[in-house]
C-alpha positions, 0 to 999 in steps of 0.5 A: 116685677114680672108684671112691669116686665111684661108690660115693658115688652108689650110697649116695646113690641108696640113700638116697633109694630107702630114704627114698622107701619109708618115706614111700611107707608113709604116703602116696601119691606125690602128696603127697610133696614133693622137699623132703620126700623129700630131709630123709628121706634126708639128701641135697641138693636139687641132688644129688637133681636130679642124679640124679632128675626127680621123685619119680616118676623115683625111683620108675621106676628103682626098678620098673626095678631089680626088673623087671631082677632078675627079668629076669636071673633069667629068662635066667640060668636058662632050663630051671630055673624053680624057681630063677628063682623062688627068685631072685625070691622072695629078692629080693622078701623081701630088699626086702619094703617095697618088694615089698609097695608094688609088689605091693599096688598102693599105689604104681603100679597098672601094675606088674603090667602092666610085669611081664607085658609082659616078653618074658623072662617071656613066653618063660619061660612058653611055654617052661616048658610044654613044650608047643605051643599055639595063639597064642589058648591061649597067651594065655589060658595066660599070663594064668592063669600070671603073674596066679595066680603073681602072687597067690601071691606077693602072698599071701605077701609079705603074711604076717606069717610067710612061708614061706622064698623057697625054699619059696614057690618049691617051692609055685608050682612044685607049683601050675603043675605040677598044672596042666599 
């Protein structure tokens, strides 16, 4: 019984997330009501409030899912940045609507800062260079690498005909390696 219950909870949350993404493509989060969200997801309001306090909490859960996946990839392949980038790109490609909303700052303008403040990302950039830098230089390097890579990913996600995730990962690695 617990397994079926867990599946139902996951399905309900997925339906709510999908409905929020669809609504966010048409309007900003401040103009989305819980009633409208529940109707779009075909979920009872009581059920919604069982899991989330507001549409902002639902969005935060979606952002946290994305950040957790990136964090997992960073720790899963500590010495293989191309695999980290491929994993992240595959996830973004598979969740294109959400990814576009997040990277284009249409939903939460603070999302990039949440991403760039991840300790695992900071460590990956620092360790990926293979060189020791002063604290000051390292700070500038981190900003350059992360914001530059973010723009490449953003450009890629917004293209109608995108390269495959492994191809964009190869492009990013080429850019990174050509700078250091």
